C-alpha positions as CSV (number, residue, x, y, z in Angstrom):
1,M,-2.1,-12.8,-3.3
2,I,-2.3,-11.2,0.1
3,Q,-0.9,-7.8,1.5
4,I,0.4,-7.7,5.0
5,R,0.5,-3.9,5.8
6,D,2.4,-2.6,8.9
7,V,1.8,1.1,9.9
8,F,4.4,2.4,12.4
9,Q,4.7,5.7,14.4
10,V,8.4,6.6,14.3
11,K,10.0,8.7,17.3
12,F,10.2,12.2,16.0
13,G,12.9,13.1,14.1
14,K,14.1,9.2,13.4
15,I,12.4,8.6,10.0
16,D,15.7,8.0,8.2
17,Q,16.9,6.0,10.6
18,A,13.9,3.7,10.6
19,V,14.0,3.4,6.9
20,T,17.5,2.3,7.0
21,L,16.2,-0.4,9.9
22,F,13.4,-1.8,7.8
23,A,15.7,-2.0,4.6
24,R,17.8,-4.3,6.3
25,L,15.0,-6.5,7.4
26,S,14.3,-8.0,3.6
27,K,17.9,-9.2,3.7
28,M,17.5,-11.0,7.1
29,S,14.6,-13.1,6.1
30,P,14.1,-16.0,3.4
31,A,10.3,-15.0,3.2
32,Y,11.1,-11.7,1.4
33,T,13.1,-13.6,-1.4
34,T,11.0,-16.1,-2.6
35,A,9.1,-16.1,-5.9
36,D,6.0,-13.5,-6.2
37,T,7.0,-11.8,-3.3
38,H,7.2,-8.0,-3.0
39,Y,8.2,-5.6,0.1
40,H,8.0,-2.2,0.2
41,V,9.2,0.4,2.8
42,L,7.3,4.0,2.5
43,T,7.0,7.1,4.2
44,D,3.7,8.8,4.9
45,I,4.0,12.3,3.4
46,S,0.2,13.6,4.5
47,G,-0.3,12.1,7.7
48,P,1.0,12.5,11.3
49,M,4.8,13.0,11.5
50,Y,6.6,10.6,11.2
51,S,4.8,7.5,10.0
52,L,6.5,4.5,8.1
53,V,4.6,1.9,6.3
54,T,6.1,-1.6,5.2
55,E,4.0,-3.8,2.8
56,L,4.6,-7.5,2.1
57,M,2.8,-9.0,-0.6
58,L,3.0,-12.8,-1.0
59,P,0.9,-15.7,-1.9
60,S,-0.8,-16.7,1.3
61,L,-1.0,-16.0,5.0
62,G,0.6,-19.4,5.8
63,E,3.8,-18.6,3.8
64,W,3.8,-15.2,5.6
65,E,3.4,-16.9,9.1
66,A,6.3,-19.5,8.3
67,G,8.5,-16.8,7.1
68,R,8.0,-14.6,10.2
69,D,8.5,-17.6,12.6
70,K,12.0,-18.3,10.9
71,L,12.9,-14.7,11.0
72,F,12.2,-14.5,14.7
73,S,14.3,-17.4,15.3
74,Q,17.4,-15.9,13.8
75,T,20.2,-14.5,16.1
76,E,20.4,-11.2,14.1
77,F,16.7,-10.6,14.6
78,A,17.4,-9.9,18.3
79,D,19.7,-7.1,17.5
80,W,17.2,-5.7,14.9
81,F,14.6,-5.7,17.3
82,R,16.8,-3.8,19.9
83,E,16.9,-0.9,17.4
84,F,13.5,-1.4,16.6
85,Q,12.4,-0.7,20.2
86,L,14.5,2.5,20.4
87,L,13.0,3.9,16.9
88,I,9.2,2.8,17.1
89,E,6.4,4.1,19.5
90,A,3.4,2.3,18.2
91,G,2.1,0.7,15.2
92,R,-0.8,-1.4,13.8
93,R,-0.9,-4.4,11.4
94,E,-3.4,-4.6,8.6
95,Y,-4.5,-7.6,5.9
96,Y,-5.5,-6.9,2.6
97,T,-6.5,-9.3,-0.3
98,I,-5.1,-8.0,-3.7
99,E,-7.6,-8.3,-6.2
100,G,-6.2,-8.9,-9.6
101,H,-2.7,-8.3,-10.9
102,C,0.0,-6.8,-8.5
103,D,2.6,-4.7,-10.3
104,E,6.1,-3.5,-8.2
105,W,6.6,0.0,-7.6
106,S,9.0,1.0,-10.0
107,R,11.7,2.7,-8.0
108,P,12.5,4.5,-4.6
109,G,11.4,8.3,-4.9
110,V,7.9,7.8,-6.7
111,I,4.8,8.9,-4.9
112,V,1.9,6.3,-4.0
113,V,-1.6,7.7,-4.1
114,R,-3.7,5.6,-1.9
115,Q,-7.7,6.0,-2.0
116,V,-9.5,4.3,0.4
117,F,-13.5,3.8,-0.2
118,R,-16.0,2.3,2.4
119,A,-18.5,0.7,0.3
120,L,-22.4,0.3,0.8
121,K,-23.5,-2.9,2.8
122,W,-23.1,-5.8,0.6
123,Q,-21.7,-3.8,-2.1
124,I,-18.0,-4.6,-2.1
125,R,-17.8,-6.8,-5.3
126,P,-19.1,-4.1,-7.6
127,T,-17.0,-1.7,-5.8
128,V,-13.9,-3.7,-6.7
129,S,-15.3,-3.9,-10.4
130,L,-15.7,0.1,-10.5
131,L,-12.3,0.4,-8.9
132,Q,-10.7,-1.8,-11.7
133,R,-12.2,0.4,-14.2
134,Y,-11.0,3.3,-12.6
135,G,-7.5,2.2,-12.4
136,A,-7.6,1.4,-16.1
137,M,-8.7,5.0,-16.8
138,L,-6.1,6.4,-14.5
139,A,-3.5,4.6,-16.4
140,D,-4.8,5.4,-20.0
141,S,-5.2,8.9,-19.4
142,G,-1.6,9.1,-17.8
143,V,-2.8,10.1,-14.4
144,G,-0.9,7.0,-12.9
145,R,0.7,4.0,-13.0
146,R,0.5,0.3,-12.2
147,P,-3.0,0.4,-10.3
148,R,-3.6,-2.1,-7.5
149,I,-6.9,-3.0,-6.2
150,L,-7.2,-4.3,-2.5
151,T,-9.8,-5.2,-0.2
152,D,-9.6,-5.0,3.7
153,A,-9.5,-8.5,5.2
154,S,-9.0,-7.3,8.9
155,G,-10.4,-3.7,9.3
156,P,-14.2,-2.3,8.6
157,M,-16.0,-4.3,6.4
158,F,-16.8,-3.2,2.8
159,Q,-13.6,-1.5,2.5
160,A,-11.7,-1.3,-1.0
161,V,-8.5,0.6,-1.9
162,I,-7.0,1.6,-4.9
163,E,-3.2,2.4,-5.1
164,I,-1.4,4.2,-8.2
165,E,2.3,5.2,-8.6
166,V,2.5,8.9,-10.0
167,D,6.1,10.8,-10.3
168,G,4.8,13.8,-8.1
169,L,1.7,15.5,-6.9
170,S,1.2,18.5,-8.9
171,E,1.3,16.4,-12.1
172,W,-1.3,13.9,-10.7
173,E,-3.6,17.0,-9.7
174,S,-3.4,18.5,-12.9
175,Q,-3.9,15.4,-15.2
176,R,-6.9,14.1,-13.0
177,R,-8.7,17.2,-13.5
178,G,-8.3,16.6,-17.4
179,L,-9.9,13.1,-16.7
180,F,-12.6,14.5,-14.5
181,K,-14.2,16.3,-17.6
182,Q,-14.4,12.9,-19.7
183,P,-17.9,11.6,-20.2
184,E,-16.4,8.3,-19.5
185,F,-15.3,9.3,-16.2
186,Q,-18.6,11.0,-15.3
187,V,-20.6,8.3,-16.0
188,W,-18.4,6.2,-13.9
189,F,-18.5,8.3,-11.1
190,L,-22.4,8.2,-10.8
191,Q,-21.9,4.7,-10.5
192,L,-19.3,4.9,-8.0
193,C,-21.6,7.3,-6.0
194,S,-24.4,4.5,-6.0
195,Q,-21.8,2.1,-4.6
196,V,-19.8,4.0,-2.1
197,E,-20.6,6.1,1.0
198,A,-17.0,7.5,1.9
199,G,-13.4,8.1,1.1
200,S,-10.1,9.2,1.9
201,H,-6.8,9.8,0.3
202,E,-3.3,9.1,1.7
203,F,0.3,9.9,0.1
204,L,3.4,8.1,0.6
205,R,6.7,8.0,-0.7
206,V,8.5,4.6,-1.8
207,E,11.7,4.5,0.2
208,V,12.5,0.8,-0.6
209,A,11.1,-1.7,-3.3
210,V,12.3,-5.3,-3.3
211,S,11.1,-8.1,-5.4
212,S,12.4,-11.6,-5.9
C-alpha cells in the first residue's frame, strides 16, 4: 500500500473550520470508500501553528489518480475548493510506501507519535527491519499501539518513518523511559545507531478517521 500525505498551513485561527472542510472531502469522493482505503485528518500539535495533515492510504498510485480525477470532476468540488482557498495558505504533498501491515487509527482524539529517521547511505532496508522490531517492542511494552512503518518515496533518499498511537504524551513519555532500561532495547538501539544518522519527532492529534 501507499500513503498520500498532504501537509497544509492553515490561516491563523481557522484550524477548526479546516478540519470540518477536510472531513467533508471523504464523503465527496468514491476513492475514499473503496476496499482497503483509509483516510485521516490530523492536526499538528508540535509544529508551526496551524498545520493540518491528511493521510490517504490505498493500494496504488494509479487508484489514487483515478479517484482524484473523479473528485475534481464533481460539481460540488468547485464549492469545496472555494472554501479551501479561503482557509489554506500553503501546502505540500508527500508519498510513502507502507512497509507491512497498516492498522486504522482507533478513534478521533488519540495522539500519533511520528518518528522520522534518515538512514545511512544504502541502509534503508536494514533500518526498516529495525523499525519493525521497534514497533513490536513499543506495542509489547504498552508504550504505543498500531505501529506503522513507512519509507519516503518522494522526499530525501533513505528516509524511514515509524508512527504509533498513544492516548496521551505524558503516559507515552513515562512508559518509553521504562522501555529504554530494558536490555533488549539497549541492544536494538546500538544496532539503530549503526544504521541511522539523524531523526526527529512529530506529534499529531487524530481529528477524523475513515475506513471502508
